[in-house]
C-alpha positions, 0 to 999 in steps of 0.5 A: 125354167119355161116361161109363159109362151114359151115351148117346153125343152124337148128331148132329141129323138136319140135321147128320148129313144135312149130314154125309153129303152132305160125305163123299159129295162128298169120296169122289166128286169125282174123278167129279164132273167126269163128273157133268154128262156134257157135260164128257167130250163136250167134252174135246178128245183125241188120236185113235189111230185113224182112217180116215186115216193121216195126222197124229193129230188132236185131236177131241172125243166130241161126235159120240158125244152122244145115245146110250148110251156105254161109255168103256173105259179101257186101257193097253198090256201089260195082261192084263185090258184085253185080256180087257175088250176082248174082252168089249167085242166080244162085248157090241157083238154083242148090244148094238149100240145102245151106242157104246163108245170106248176111252181109253188111259191110262199109256202113250205113242201109240206102246204104246197104238196097238200094244196096239189093233192087238194086239186088232185094235180097231174101236172109236174110240180116244183118249189121255185127256187130262190133265183126264180122267186127273185126274178118275179118278186119276193112276193109274187102276185099268184096266180101267175103264168109264164109262157114260153115258147118252143124256142124257149123265149118268154112270150107272155105272162098272166097275173091273177085268175085268166080263164080258159078262154082268154088263155086261148085267146092269147095263144092265138093273139101270139100266133101260137098255134097249140090248141086244136080247133 
């Protein structure tokens, strides 16, 4: 108990930094899955759109390694996801060096496909698997994007609609040169 006029007890610097590390670990644990970057590329997911119109196949994102990657989460009947999709199309015009992959959540394959068709989607699209959904949260906020650098490390995350100029500014802020001048 602290009495009037006394200083409250303080943590020594070692305990204080340990406490901060534990709190950060607790707060960031859902994204710890993506911290290594390799994990997202190895996750098997059902492809929603492909060049062949045969039976849907499970694929990984392994062929996207080595280049900057945006994974954009969307769901059916999401007006903000539709706006985000349009912003990503504009971004791709100015930043052709970035790869964009759409990851569907909270919807059936059929509804996710319809949402992609409505937006005339040209980006590769997948159904996010259970491991990814657990990492971002079962009721993941959409639209949401995760940006991975060329080494496959998660660099930044956005939640909610993020316009194209803001995304370009985030690339500049994080010293990522993917956009033409």
